[in-house]
C-alpha positions in Angstrom: 0.0 0.0 0.0 3.0 2.3 -0.2 2.1 3.1 -3.8 -0.1 6.1 -2.9 0.1 9.3 -5.0 2.3 12.1 -3.7 -0.6 14.6 -3.8 -2.6 12.6 -1.3 -2.5 14.0 2.2 -1.8 11.9 5.4 -5.5 11.7 6.4 -6.5 10.7 2.9 -3.9 7.9 2.9 -5.1 6.8 6.3 -8.7 6.7 5.0 -7.7 4.6 2.0 -5.8 2.2 4.3 -8.8 1.9 6.7 -11.2 1.3 3.8 -8.9 -1.4 2.3 -8.8 -3.2 5.7 -12.6 -3.3 6.0 -13.4 -3.8 2.3 -15.9 -6.5 2.9 -17.8 -4.4 5.5 -17.7 -1.5 3.1 -19.0 -3.7 0.3 -21.8 -5.0 2.6 -22.8 -1.5 3.5 -22.9 -0.5 -0.2 -25.1 -3.5 -0.9 -27.5 -2.5 1.9 -27.7 1.0 0.6 -28.2 -0.2 -3.0 -31.0 -2.5 -1.8 -32.7 0.3 0.0 -32.6 2.5 -3.0 -33.9 -0.3 -5.2 -36.8 -0.9 -2.8 -37.6 2.8 -2.7 -37.7 3.0 -6.5 -39.9 0.0 -6.9 -42.3 1.2 -4.3 -42.5 4.7 -5.9 -43.1 3.0 -9.3 -45.8 0.7 -7.9 -47.6 3.6 -6.2 -47.6 5.6 -9.4 -48.9 2.6 -11.3 -51.7 1.9 -8.7 -52.8 5.6 -8.8 -53.0 5.5 -12.6 -54.9 2.2 -12.5 -57.4 3.6 -10.0 -57.9 6.7 -12.1 -58.5 4.7 -15.3 -60.8 2.3 -13.5 -62.9 5.2 -12.0 -63.0 6.8 -15.5 -64.0 3.6 -17.3 -66.8 2.6 -14.9 -67.9 6.2 -14.3 -67.3 6.2 -10.5 -67.6 9.4 -8.7 -64.6 11.4 -7.6 -66.3 12.5 -4.4 -68.7 10.4 -2.4 -71.4 12.0 -0.2 -73.3 9.3 1.8 -76.9 10.1 2.6 -78.3 8.3 5.6 -81.8 9.6 5.9 -83.0 11.8 3.0 -86.7 12.4 2.3 -88.1 10.6 -0.7 -89.1 13.9 -2.3 -85.4 14.8 -2.8 -84.5 11.7 -4.9 -85.2 13.5 -8.2 -83.2 16.6 -7.1 -80.2 14.4 -6.1 -80.3 12.5 -9.4 -80.4 15.8 -11.3 -77.3 16.9 -9.4 -75.5 13.7 -10.2 -76.3 13.9 -13.9 -75.5 17.6 -14.2 -72.3 17.3 -12.3 -70.8 14.5 -14.4 -69.4 15.7 -17.7 -68.2 12.3 -18.7 -71.3 10.1 -18.2 -73.3 11.5 -21.1 -76.6 11.9 -19.1 -76.5 8.5 -17.4 -77.4 8.6 -13.7 -75.7 5.3 -13.0 -72.6 3.6 -14.5 -73.3 0.8 -17.0 -73.0 -2.4 -15.2 -73.7 -6.1 -15.9 -77.5 -5.6 -15.6 -77.8 -2.4 -17.6 -79.6 -2.6 -21.0 -76.5 -1.1 -22.8 -74.4 -3.9 -21.4 -76.8 -6.6 -22.5 -76.9 -5.2 -26.1 -73.1 -5.3 -26.3 -73.0 -8.9 -25.2 -75.9 -10.2 -27.2 
């Protein structure tokens, strides 16, 4: 290890000698850090993919972006609530409910 460059200071030479002595530990530390970075990148990619999948699913099946549960509403308000739902949704084309397996449009597509 006496082949160190002349421009290297005493502390730098000591650091290189110490790292050379514990090269397996330094390699293990590097692998742990690389594994952590890989897990972080995979998790971030998966989160992005799941968010995009949820957005596409909600758009395809005309799910609402905001839910407002109604526990006890008077029967006379049903028409008003349906009017709000139809008017508020620009992508459903006037449908008050998303097409499902029992809707007439779905049966026509299958038959």
